[in-house]
ZAMARGU-4260 file (C-alpha; in steps of 0.2 Angstrom, whole numbers, plus 5000, padded with zeros to 4 digits):
<rodrens>
0) 5506/5350/5289 | 5503/5358/5305 | 5509/5375/5298 | 5497/5373/5284 | 5481/5369/5295
5) 5487/5384/5307 | 5489/5395/5293 | 5470/5389/5287 | 5462/5392/5303 | 5471/5410/5305
10) 5464/5414/5287 | 5447/5409/5292 | 5448/5418/5309 | 5452/5434/5298 | 5441/5433/5285
15) 5426/5430/5299 | 5432/5445/5311 | 5431/5455/5293 | 5413/5449/5290 | 5420/5443/5273
20) 5412/5426/5262 | 5425/5416/5254 | 5419/5423/5239 | 5425/5441/5244 | 5442/5436/5251
25) 5445/5425/5234 | 5440/5441/5224 | 5451/5452/5234 | 5465/5439/5232 | 5463/5434/5213
30) 5458/5415/5216 | 5444/5403/5218 | 5431/5403/5231 | 5437/5383/5231 | 5455/5387/5233
35) 5452/5399/5248 | 5441/5386/5256 | 5454/5373/5253 | 5467/5384/5262 | 5456/5387/5277
40) 5453/5367/5280 | 5472/5366/5279 | 5470/5354/5266 | 5480/5365/5252 | 5496/5377/5255
45) 5495/5393/5248 | 5509/5398/5236 | 5519/5412/5243 | 5512/5424/5231 | 5494/5420/5237
50) 5499/5420/5255 | 5506/5439/5253 | 5491/5443/5245 | 5478/5436/5258 | 5489/5447/5271
55) 5488/5462/5261 | 5470/5460/5261 | 5468/5458/5278 | 5480/5472/5281 | 5492/5461/5291
60) 5510/5454/5290 | 5511/5438/5282 | 5519/5431/5297 | 5504/5433/5308 | 5494/5421/5297
65) 5509/5407/5301 | 5506/5410/5319 | 5522/5421/5320 | 5523/5429/5337 | 5504/5423/5342
70) 5509/5414/5358 | 5528/5419/5361 | 5538/5405/5371 | 5540/5387/5368 | 5534/5372/5378
75) 5518/5364/5383 | 5508/5381/5386 | 5513/5388/5368 | 5509/5372/5361 | 5493/5370/5370
80) 5487/5390/5367 | 5491/5387/5347 | 5481/5370/5346 | 5466/5378/5356 | 5467/5395/5344
85) 5467/5383/5328 | 5453/5375/5336 | 5442/5390/5340 | 5444/5398/5324 | 5437/5384/5314
90) 5420/5384/5324 | 5405/5392/5317 | 5397/5407/5328 | 5385/5397/5337 | 5399/5383/5343
95) 5411/5399/5346 | 5397/5406/5357 | 5396/5391/5368 | 5415/5387/5369 | 5415/5405/5375
100) 5403/5403/5390 | 5411/5385/5394 | 5429/5394/5396 | 5421/5406/5409 | 5413/5394/5418
105) 5429/5385/5421 | 5438/5401/5423 | 5428/5406/5438
</rodrens>
């Protein structure tokens, strides 16, 4: 289930980075808007074929969407970075802006 949520969070991140709507990604992949929404929320796992089409649409290797090499290593640090990345990718633009300001304040 965690891998499903991570995949969905990465899909949302890449979609928003491209400035695409759910409909635009769905059109590129050949599935419904609802399917993409469920994948992004982590409530549905994509078929392998769908995962590959999503990766092709974004121009990234499919393993990237599953978090491969996102945070190399093991242990608590890698787990926390993966969890934080998933949380950040689910935020809307306003929430992400606030989170970035908070992180800057903590880091100084």
